PASEBA-1860 file (N, C-alpha, C; in nm, 3 decimals):
! residues 122
1> XXXXXXXX> 10.815/13.026/6.189/10.917/13.059/6.285/11.042/13.097/6.208 ~ 11.096/13.210/6.238/11.218/13.254/6.173/11.305/13.321/6.278 ~ 11.428/13.274/6.287/11.522/13.337/6.380/11.664/13.306/6.337 ~ 11.758/13.378/6.390/11.898/13.358/6.358/11.947/13.229/6.421 ~ 12.023/13.151/6.346/12.082/13.030/6.402/12.199/13.070/6.490 ~ 12.218/12.994/6.598/12.326/13.024/6.690/12.457/12.957/6.649 ~ 12.448/12.861/6.558/12.566/12.790/6.511/12.604/12.837/6.371 ~ 12.731/12.823/6.340/12.779/12.858/6.207/12.769/12.735/6.119
9> XXXXXXXX> 12.708/12.750/6.004/12.697/12.640/5.908/12.798/12.662/5.796 ~ 12.856/12.553/5.749/12.956/12.563/5.643/12.896/12.552/5.504 ~ 12.767/12.524/5.496/12.701/12.514/5.366/12.552/12.541/5.382 ~ 12.485/12.564/5.271/12.340/12.583/5.274/12.271/12.457/5.322 ~ 12.319/12.342/5.276/12.261/12.214/5.318/12.269/12.199/5.469 ~ 12.384/12.229/5.524/12.401/12.217/5.669/12.310/12.315/5.744 ~ 12.298/12.436/5.694/12.211/12.535/5.758/12.066/12.489/5.756 ~ 12.021/12.435/5.642/11.884/12.385/5.632/11.863/12.264/5.722
17> XXXXXXXX> 11.962/12.176/5.730/11.956/12.057/5.815/11.942/12.098/5.962 ~ 12.021/12.195/6.003/12.012/12.246/6.140/11.876/12.310/6.164 ~ 11.824/12.380/6.064/11.694/12.447/6.078/11.581/12.347/6.091 ~ 11.585/12.236/6.014/11.476/12.138/6.028/11.483/12.066/6.161 ~ 11.604/12.049/6.215/11.617/11.988/6.348/11.556/12.079/6.454 ~ 11.582/12.208/6.444/11.525/12.303/6.539/11.374/12.312/6.523 ~ 11.326/12.312/6.399/11.181/12.317/6.375/11.113/12.193/6.430 ~ 11.178/12.078/6.416/11.122/11.953/6.468/11.108/11.959/6.619
25> XXXXXXXX> 11.207/12.016/6.686/11.199/12.031/6.832/11.078/12.115/6.871 ~ 11.057/12.224/6.800/10.944/12.312/6.828/10.811/12.242/6.800 ~ 10.806/12.164/6.692/10.684/12.092/6.657/10.647/11.990/6.764 ~ 10.746/11.916/6.811/10.721/11.814/6.914/10.674/11.880/7.042 ~ 10.739/11.990/7.081/10.698/12.060/7.203/10.554/12.108/7.191 ~ 10.521/12.169/7.079/10.387/12.222/7.058/10.283/12.110/7.054 ~ 10.315/12.000/6.989/10.223/11.886/6.983/10.197/11.831/7.123 ~ 10.302/11.816/7.203/10.287/11.767/7.340/10.208/11.864/7.426
33> XXXXXXXX> 10.234/11.993/7.409/10.163/12.095/7.486/10.013/12.092/7.455 ~ 9.980/12.087/7.327/9.839/12.083/7.287/9.772/11.954/7.332 ~ 9.846/11.844/7.331/9.791/11.717/7.380/9.759/11.726/7.529 ~ 9.846/11.792/7.605/9.820/11.810/7.748/9.696/11.894/7.772 ~ 9.663/11.981/7.679/9.542/12.062/7.690/9.419/11.987/7.639 ~ 9.438/11.862/7.600/9.327/11.781/7.553/9.296/11.798/7.405 ~ 9.386/11.859/7.333/9.366/11.882/7.189/9.453/11.782/7.113 ~ 9.395/11.674/7.070/9.470/11.571/6.998/9.520/11.625/6.865
41> XXXXXXXX> 9.641/11.589/6.833/9.703/11.637/6.711/9.731/11.523/6.615 ~ 9.728/11.551/6.487/9.760/11.452/6.385/9.910/11.441/6.365 ~ 9.947/11.393/6.250/10.088/11.378/6.217/10.157/11.513/6.208 ~ 10.286/11.513/6.236/10.368/11.633/6.223/10.437/11.629/6.086 ~ 10.391/11.711/5.995/10.451/11.720/5.862/10.544/11.840/5.858 ~ 10.668/11.815/5.824/10.770/11.919/5.817/10.817/11.930/5.672 ~ 10.812/12.049/5.617/10.853/12.071/5.479/10.988/12.139/5.475 ~ 11.065/12.108/5.373/11.198/12.167/5.357/11.217/12.200/5.209
49> XXXXXXXX> 11.284/12.310/5.181/11.305/12.349/5.041/11.446/12.318/4.992 ~ 11.516/12.230/5.064/11.651/12.193/5.023/11.659/12.041/5.012 ~ 11.667/11.991/4.890/11.667/11.846/4.866/11.786/11.778/4.934 ~ 11.901/11.841/4.939/12.018/11.781/5.002/11.998/11.766/5.153 ~ 11.935/11.863/5.215/11.908/11.855/5.359/11.807/11.744/5.388 ~ 11.708/11.728/5.300/11.610/11.620/5.316/11.681/11.485/5.308 ~ 11.768/11.470/5.209/11.842/11.344/5.193/11.930/11.317/5.315 ~ 11.998/11.419/5.363/12.083/11.404/5.480/12.003/11.361/5.602
57> XXXXXXXX> 11.885/11.419/5.620/11.801/11.387/5.736/11.744/11.246/5.727 ~ 11.714/11.200/5.608/11.654/11.067/5.591/11.758/10.955/5.583 ~ 11.885/10.990/5.572/11.991/10.891/5.559/12.055/10.866/5.695 ~ 12.034/10.747/5.755/12.087/10.721/5.889/12.237/10.694/5.894 ~ 12.303/10.687/5.780/12.446/10.657/5.776/12.526/10.786/5.797 ~ 12.626/10.778/5.884/12.712/10.893/5.907/12.826/10.891/5.805 ~ 12.852/11.005/5.746/12.956/11.017/5.644/13.065/11.112/5.692 ~ 13.181/11.097/5.633/13.292/11.184/5.671/13.264/11.330/5.638
65> XXXXXXXX> 13.179/11.355/5.537/13.149/11.492/5.498/13.052/11.561/5.594 ~ 12.989/11.483/5.682/12.892/11.541/5.776/12.934/11.522/5.921 ~ 13.054/11.471/5.944/13.094/11.441/6.082/13.113/11.567/6.166 ~ 13.131/11.681/6.104/13.150/11.805/6.178/13.019/11.863/6.232 ~ 12.905/11.814/6.182/12.776/11.865/6.228/12.753/11.814/6.370 ~ 12.716/11.902/6.458/12.698/11.864/6.598/12.593/11.756/6.613 ~ 12.618/11.664/6.704/12.529/11.549/6.725/12.386/11.591/6.759 ~ 12.370/11.706/6.822/12.236/11.746/6.863/12.142/11.769/6.745
73> XXXXXXXX> 12.198/11.789/6.628/12.114/11.809/6.511/12.075/11.677/6.445 ~ 12.151/11.570/6.473/12.124/11.442/6.409/12.001/11.371/6.467 ~ 11.945/11.419/6.577/11.828/11.353/6.634/11.709/11.357/6.537 ~ 11.713/11.447/6.439/11.606/11.453/6.339/11.595/11.320/6.267 ~ 11.708/11.251/6.250/11.706/11.120/6.184/11.622/11.020/6.263 ~ 11.637/11.022/6.395/11.558/10.932/6.481/11.410/10.966/6.474 ~ 11.378/11.094/6.473/11.238/11.136/6.467/11.172/11.092/6.337 ~ 11.246/11.096/6.229/11.194/11.052/6.099/11.179/10.900/6.098
81> XXXXXXXX> 11.281/10.831/6.149/11.280/10.685/6.149/11.166/10.627/6.232 ~ 11.137/10.687/6.348/11.030/10.632/6.432/10.892/10.690/6.399 ~ 10.885/10.776/6.298/10.756/10.827/6.252/10.702/10.945/6.330 ~ 10.780/11.001/6.421/10.737/11.118/6.497/10.719/11.239/6.405 ~ 10.810/11.253/6.310/10.807/11.362/6.213/10.803/11.304/6.073 ~ 10.718/11.359/5.989/10.716/11.323/5.847/10.784/11.435/5.770 ~ 10.905/11.409/5.722/10.977/11.509/5.644/10.931/11.498/5.500 ~ 10.867/11.602/5.453/10.807/11.600/5.320/10.908/11.639/5.213
89> XXXXXXXX> 10.875/11.605/5.091/10.961/11.636/4.979/10.977/11.786/4.965 ~ 11.073/11.819/4.884/11.104/11.960/4.860/10.979/12.037/4.820 ~ 10.958/12.149/4.885/10.846/12.238/4.852/10.895/12.339/4.748 ~ 10.813/12.363/4.650/10.850/12.458/4.544/10.870/12.598/4.602 ~ 10.967/12.668/4.549/10.993/12.804/4.595/10.875/12.896/4.577 ~ 10.793/12.869/4.476/10.676/12.953/4.451/10.565/12.928/4.553 ~ 10.574/12.817/4.627/10.469/12.783/4.724/10.520/12.779/4.867 ~ 10.637/12.833/4.891/10.698/12.826/5.024/10.660/12.948/5.107
97> XXXXXXXX> 10.571/12.931/5.207/10.529/13.046/5.287/10.641/13.103/5.374 ~ 10.745/13.026/5.400/10.855/13.076/5.481/10.933/13.185/5.409 ~ 10.921/13.192/5.278/10.994/13.294/5.202/10.959/13.435/5.246 ~ 10.836/13.456/5.292/10.798/13.592/5.331/10.876/13.639/5.454 ~ 10.939/13.545/5.525/11.017/13.581/5.643/11.166/13.593/5.614 ~ 11.208/13.540/5.500/11.352/13.534/5.474/11.397/13.600/5.345 ~ 11.303/13.636/5.258/11.341/13.691/5.127/11.253/13.809/5.090 ~ 11.304/13.887/4.998/11.220/13.994/4.942/11.120/13.928/4.849
105> XXXXXXXX> 10.992/13.957/4.868/10.887/13.894/4.787/10.797/14.000/4.726 ~ 10.733/13.963/4.616/10.638/14.054/4.551/10.511/14.060/4.635 ~ 10.428/14.159/4.608/10.301/14.173/4.679/10.215/14.049/4.658 ~ 10.213/13.999/4.535/10.133/13.880/4.504/10.180/13.759/4.585 ~ 10.312/13.738/4.591/10.366/13.625/4.667/10.342/13.645/4.817 ~ 10.353/13.767/4.866/10.327/13.794/5.007/10.183/13.758/5.042 ~ 10.089/13.795/4.957/9.948/13.762/4.982/9.927/13.611/4.983 ~ 9.992/13.540/4.891/9.983/13.395/4.886/10.040/13.332/5.014
113> XXXXXXXX> 10.156/13.382/5.057/10.219/13.331/5.179/10.131/13.358/5.301 ~ 10.076/13.477/5.309/9.991/13.512/5.422/9.867/13.424/5.426 ~ 9.808/13.399/5.310/9.688/13.314/5.304/9.720/13.171/5.348 ~ 9.836/13.120/5.309/9.871/12.982/5.344/9.903/12.966/5.492 ~ 9.936/13.075/5.560/9.963/13.067/5.703/9.844/13.111/5.787 ~ 9.737/13.153/5.721/9.616/13.193/5.794/9.615/13.338/5.837 ~ 9.711/13.416/5.790/9.713/13.559/5.823/9.613/13.634/5.736 ~ 9.546/13.733/5.790/9.448/13.807/5.710/9.515/13.894/5.605
121> XX> 9.450/13.909/5.493/9.499/13.993/5.383/9.436/14.131/5.399 ~ 9.513/14.224/5.456/9.458/14.358/5.480/9.526/14.460/5.393
END
């Protein structure tokens, strides 16, 4: 999923933090939808390529440096704490399939990204 954020972020960490909160919302909706269709789902693993955003999401303490971030994005902390979402460690840039949606990539990296998302290599 790739789309423009509607909010202005003051740093890369904040932008990534907002993005993982939005991705978590989509994951929960999709998991609930598939469950209603009778398709049981396993754990929701969410990967992030920004170590600072991961730390911010896993840290339940509010700091003066993050008080400007809208409260609606902080719910990711609750999802991690109650086990609804498993926020995984930083994914290497060389193995990040999201790069094909946000960066210029080589043909080799594009094929790798497509394979990891299940897209056919044509």
